[in-house]
N, C-alpha and C positions, 0 to 999 in steps of 0.2 A: 328862308331865302336862301336859294340856291348860289353855290359859290361860283363866280363868272370864271371862266376859262380861256385862255389866252395862250396863244402860241409862240413859243421862244425857240431860238434856235442856240446849241451849245456845238463846240467844238468837241470832238470825240479825243484830241490829243491832249490840249492844256486847258479845255474847260471854260474859255472864254466864251461871253455871252454876247449875241446880238438879236436886234429887232426883225431883220429879215436874214433870209439865206445869202450867204456870198459863197463865191467858189474858191476863195483862198483865206484862211485865219490870218489875221491883222496882227496877231499877237505870236503866233508860233512860224507863221509862214508857210504851212501844210495848207494842200491842194485836196478838195473834196473831203474835208473832214469836218464840214458843217452839218449838222443833223439836226431836225425839228423836234421837240419835245413839248408833251403839254403837260402845264401844272397850274395848280390851282393860285390863284392869284392871291398875295399875302395880303392886300388891302380888304378882303372880305371877312376879317377876323369877327367875333361874336362881339359886339358892341357891350361895353359896361362890365366887363370880367374885371378882376382884382387879382393883385398876387399875394401870395401867402408868404407873410415874412418868418425868419428866425433868426436865432442868436449864432454865434459864432461857437458855441458849447456843442460838440458833437459827442453822441454817444461811443463808448470806446467799444461796443458789441458790434458796430458797424464797421471798423477798422479793424477787427480781430480776423488775423492774416492765416490761410490756410495752408499747409506744408505738404509738398509732395515728396517721394521718396528720392527724388534726383536733387540734391543739396546744391550743385551747381547753378540749376536753373532759378532755386529759390532764391541764392546770393543777387543773380543779374535783376530778379523783380523788386530787390530790397529788403529781402527778407520772408518772402512769402507771397501767395496771391491775396490780393484785397477782394472782397464780394463786391460785385456790382462795376469791376473795372472791366475796361476792354482792351487785349493786348493784341498788336498786330505784329506777327513774324513773318520778314521777307527772306528771301535766299536764292540761291540758284537753283536751278533742278537737279534733283537728286542729289542733293547736299543732305538731307534728313531731317526736312520740318516735320512732315507727315508721321516719321518715325517716332521724332521726340515728342509731338502731341501725342501719340498714341500710346506712348508710353506713360506719361503724363496722365493720360485720361483713365488708365487701368490703374495707376496707382489711386488717384482721387476715387474711385469708384468704391474704393473698399468701404468708404465711412459715407460718401457723397453721392448723390443721383447724378450721374454724368451721361452726356450726351453728345454723342459724333456724328455729325453730319457732312457727308463726301458728295460733291459734286463733280468729280472728276473721276472716280474710280469705282468701281463695281460692289459690291459688298461682298462677293468672293474673293479681290483682289486683297481687301484689306482684312477678311479674316486669314488669310493665307500669311499676311504680316504680321498680324497679331500670334499666331501660331509659331512663327520664327523668334517673336520676341519673347514666349511664353506666356503671352497675355491672353490666350483665347477663353480662360474660366474667368475673367473677371466680368463684372457685372456693368458693362459699358453699353447704353442703349442707341444701336446702329442704325444710320437711316441714310438713304441715296436720294436726294431732292436738290432741286435747285431754283425753286419756287419760294422765295423767303416768305411770302405770305402764310403758305402751308405750313412753313417751319414753325413759325411763330403761335398759330392757330394749334398746333400740336403740342404747344408747350404751356400750355393755360394752366396746368395741373401744379405747374412749379419746378425748376431743374435749379442744381446748385451750378455746374457747370456745363457749357457751351462749346463744344469747338466744331468751327467751319472753314471746310478744304476746299474751295477756296473762295474768297468773297470774290474774284473776278468770274466766278461761273455761276452767280447767285442772279435773279431777276424778280423784278415787280413788277407788277400791272400799273402802277403809278407812274410809270417812267416807260414813254412808248419808243423803245430801241432796244437793240439787241444784249445780250449780257455782256461785261466788261467795257462796255463805252463808260464815259465820265459821268452819264446821268445816271445809269444804272448804279455804278458802284455806289455814288453817292447817295442815291434812295435807300440803297439795300443797307448801305453801312449806319445812315440815320434811323433806320428802325431797328437796325441792331443794338445801337447803342441806346436808344431809347429804352428798348427792353430790358438791356442789363440795367439802366440807372432805377427803373421804376420797381422790377424784381427781384434785386440783388444777387443777379445771377452774373458770374465772372465768364467773360464771353473771348474766346481766342480765335483769331483771323489768320487764316494762311494767306499771304499776298504773292503773286508772281511779280517778279523783278523786268526790267528792261535789259538792253543788251548794255547800258550803263553800269547796272548794277544799282538801280532805284527801285523801288517800290513802283510797278505799273500802276495808272491811273490817275485821279486827281491829286495833286498834291495836299490839297484839302482832308485826303484820306487819313493822312499822319496827323494832322492837325485835330481832327476830330475824336481820336482813340486817346486815350490815357498812357500807354506805353507802346514803343516802337523798339523792334528787336530784329537785328540783320543777323543772319546763320551765314558764317564766312568759312571756308576753306578750300583745298586743292583737292582734284578729283583724285590725283595718285598718292594724298596723304592721306591717314587713316583717323588725324585729328582735326575736329572743329571747333570753331570759337563761335560762340553766342555774344552779342553785343549789344547793349543797351545804348540807344542815341536819344531817347526822349523817355522821362519814366515821370509820372506825377507823383508817385507814391514812394520815391527812392531817387538814389542817385543816378546821374547819367554817367555814360560811358564805363560802366561797369561790365565785368568780362567773364565768361565761362568757357571752362575748356572742356570738351569734352572727348572720347576717343570711341571709333565707330568700330564695334566687334560683332562677333554673330549675333550675338544676345540685345544688339540694341547700342543705345548712346550709352557711356558711360562716365560720369563725371570724374576728371583727374583732378584730386585735391591739391596739391603741390605743383603747378605748373612751371616753376624755375626749373625743377631737378629734369623736367620734360625738355625744356628748350635746351639745356646745355647737355644733354646726355650723350650724344654723338659728337660733342666737341672735340677737336684734335688738341695734341699738345700744341706748346708754343709755337705757334707758325706765324709769317708773316701776314698782316691784314686782319687777324682774329683779335677782337677784343670784347668786353663783357660789359655791358651796359645795365645797371639796376634801374628802373622805371617804374613809374605807378599806373596800373589801370585800373580805375574803378576806385575801389576802398583797400586794395591791398598791392603790395611790390610785387614786381617779377622781375627776374634776372633772363635778359637774351642776350645771344650772342650777335655781333655786327660785323659781318665779313665784308671784306674791299679787296677788290682786284685792279692792280694797275699794270696796262701793258703799253707797249711801244704802239701808236697809232702810224697806219699807212695809208689814212684819208684826210683830205684836206680840211674836213670838219670830223674830230675825235667822238666817238661813242659815249654817252652817258646814260648807262642803265640802271634802274634802281627797283630793287622789289621790295615792298613793304615800309617805304620810307617816302617821303615827298620829295620827287626831283626839283624843286624850286629852292628847296632849303640846301640840296646838295651843290647846286649852282652858286648858291650865297656862300658855303663854307670853302668851296674851290676858289671863290674870288679873294675873299679873306686870306688864304693861306698864300696865296700868290702876290697880296699885297702886302701883307703884314711880315711874312716869313720868308718871301722871296723865291718860293718853289714854284716852279713853274707846272701846270698839267695842262697844257695847250698842245702838247705833242704826245698826248697819252689817253689812252683809250681808260674810261673808268668805270667799273661796275661794284656796285653795292648791294648787298643784300641782308635781310634781317631773318636770320635763321628760324626754321619751325613754321614758316607761313603766317607770323604773328604780323598785323600792322602798327608802326608806332608813329602816333601823331606828335607828341607833347615834343617842346623844343630841347629838355634836357638831354636829347641824346645826341646835342651838336657834338658834342666835345669825344663823345665815344666814336662817332663817324670821323670826325679830324684826327683822332690819334690812328683809328684803322687806315685811313688814306694815307697818313703819314708814313705808317709800318710798311704798307704794300708798296710804296715809293721808294723807301728807303731801304726794303727788302730786309728790316730789321723784326725782330719778333718781339713781343710785347709777353713779358712774364705771364704763366699761364694761370696765375692765380691774383689777377690785378682786373679790379674793377672801375669802371669809369662813369662819369654823368655831371653835365655842368650846361650851361647856354651860351652860346659864342653871340656877341655882339658884332657888329659890323666895323666898329674900330677894333676889334681882335680882341677885345676884355670877354673874361669867363663870367656870366654872370651867376647869382645866387640860382637854386631850385628849391621848391617846398618838398615839405617832409624827409628832410634830409636824414633824419635818424632813421626812419623806417628803411629807407634804400641801405643804409650802412648796417643794419642788422642784418636785414636779408643777404646781403652780401656775404656776412661775418655768418650766420647761420650754415650757408655750403661751402665755407672753408676757405674764402679769399681771405689772403694777407695782407694783400697792398690795396688800398681804395683811394682815387684820385677826384679831389671834388673840389668847387669854387671856394676860393681865399674869401669871399663874403661869407659862408658859410659855416667857417669856423669858430669865427666870433659868437656864433649862437649858442654854443655850447650845451647843444640839444641831444648828444648822442654819447654812448659810454661803450667804448670798443677796445679789445685787446688787439684788433689789425692797427697794420701801420697804416694812419690818415695823413695823406700830403695834399697839398692845395697849390692851385695854379690860379694867378691871378688875370693870365693873358695867353692866349695860344701859342706866343713864340718860346714861353716856358713848357712846353711841352718838348721841344725840339732838345733842350738842355736836359730835362729830367728823363725821357729814354734814348738821348743820345742818336737823335732819327737828322738827317740830314739827306737831301735829295741828290741823287745819282744823276 
């Protein structure tokens, strides 16, 4: 019996489905974004089919991770590459996505069959990059193709690793639209994921990002894959950050630090030293925060600048932190400490280009703001961490002992922690550990007062 073919309409921007064409998408509000797509009716499945059930016991051989030569990349994935997994890597143009995957494919090709498919660059361009990376003598199979059906038909003999650059350039005849649209990205991703799960091939997909920094295409793409990685960094900075936002085979929010060199991306094994290398001696507005990124502690410098404002609405500029949390900290200090910032411009920066999201950075931000406001320098060998509540209390944070050990390893002699973490007694250190129970104690501890 032939499958019933029906016409469906999709929005190219958000993926909303409609029974007929409309000029404006009702979900995202975009005009002229709805296109027609021909798909097979799901109701025409073969009747009488049955499922094959199995137990929850899984063979350990299927979960045997494969290691690359880049330890930072293996760390972000949770300890290595899982066969049959699908990894989506997104990032700004020119950040180093293609360079990283070309390095990984060259390393994996020593013991495994690795195929690199490019839909954006010519073979000559990729070979020139491989020569610069000193990977031109590796056994990587290279092809330039955008038809996903041709790609999969060419891999019937089996392959261990497949790199696709990028998913937005692929197309398939099963979706009647141009490459990069929602229907094409969804259909191509589905075929590649099905190929990975049935053959055990580890598939890496490079994804474009929008101007907002999100991976372009339907959001369902991130739901379909096993792991989503974001490549971050500033163009003027040689350091890159690979962050895991989803991982079915390891921890989320894991972090990998890389340095872009002439020979490619090189992992940074001790990022705390990196972020504190150019730190100045005791100056007002500077304090060190001990944070947790993924599975390891990282020390970063929090910088604040408070200056007199000549505008009716003072400026609030933040780099590397949530500006809404800055508003909250300023409100708490004005309410509880009676120190006003309403006539001051406030600039806050997390040095090194790292983005901090955990609430444990609240206390370090408050100390840096008070230090800049009062022009009182914090001792250079002081490390601070703790979460601040709306009533001004300093709340406990997780993994306190790991934060203290990392700070002591780098030579910090004084560590400020929440009082509620003192009772845990889960740390042993030679550094002086002082506790604060509320934000008002910070002024007494450091002798800070607004001028």
